[in-house]
C-alpha positions, 0 to 999 in steps of 0.5 A: 258295581259298587253302587250296584252291591251297596244296594243289594246289600240294603235290604236287609239287616242281615245282607246289611251285617255283609255288606259291613263287613265286605265294606271293611275288607274293601276300604282296608285295601282300598286304604293299604294300595292308597298310602302304599302309593304315597307315604314315602319311604313307608308302608302302611302297613309299616308307617302303622308300626312306627304310629304305635309306637309312637304313642305307646308309653314303652317300647312294645314286644312282638307279641304285643304289636301283634296282638295291637296289629292285629297280627301274627308276631311273624308278620311284625317282625317282617314289619319290623325288620325292614324297617330295622334296615332302613333304621326308624327302629332298634331291636332289644332284649326285655329287661322283663324277659329274655326271651321277649324282642323289644322294638324301639323306634329311633331319632331317625322314626320321630324327625321321619314323623315330625318332618317327610310325613306333616303334607301327608297328615293333610291327604288325610283329612281329605277322608274325613271331610265329608264327615261333621264331627257327630259322624265323626264320633257316632263312626268311632265309638262303633268303630270301638264297638267293632273292636268289642265284637271282634274280640268277642269273635276271637275268644270264641275260636279258640275255646273251638266252637269253629273247626279247624280249617282241616276239619271242616274240609274233612266233613264237609267232603263225608258228605261229598 
């Protein structure tokens, strides 16, 4: 099935763009399914939130994390609440804005990454063994360009270039 889709999407630039978009969606789902079943104690989304917090120079707010993860602050709060129950993070008010809530990794989160997650980092290497160093370098730069494209699309949607879902539905129903 996948090989058939690859062949069908390879014919034109427009089809390749559709193939790339589809592949991003499918690989995201496959990676989430694979790592949700393999990472102990955490879902992939919880793991990614913790990873970002650990890489940050300072605690981040729900909104900041939502922007980085590409989801709403409400989704970040749901994920972080589960992590708080597992004692991987704590919530604190931001000293800069009393309305903002920051999420801080705990010592237990640090210990998790140093002790329990090490074997799974080796498994992650398997994902990239099929690439040469040059291909990884190229893929990395292409993915950074993808972020730029996503930002451009977000900016266009914010400027109301695209109709909202409700408007599209009603506009389309008038022509039926």
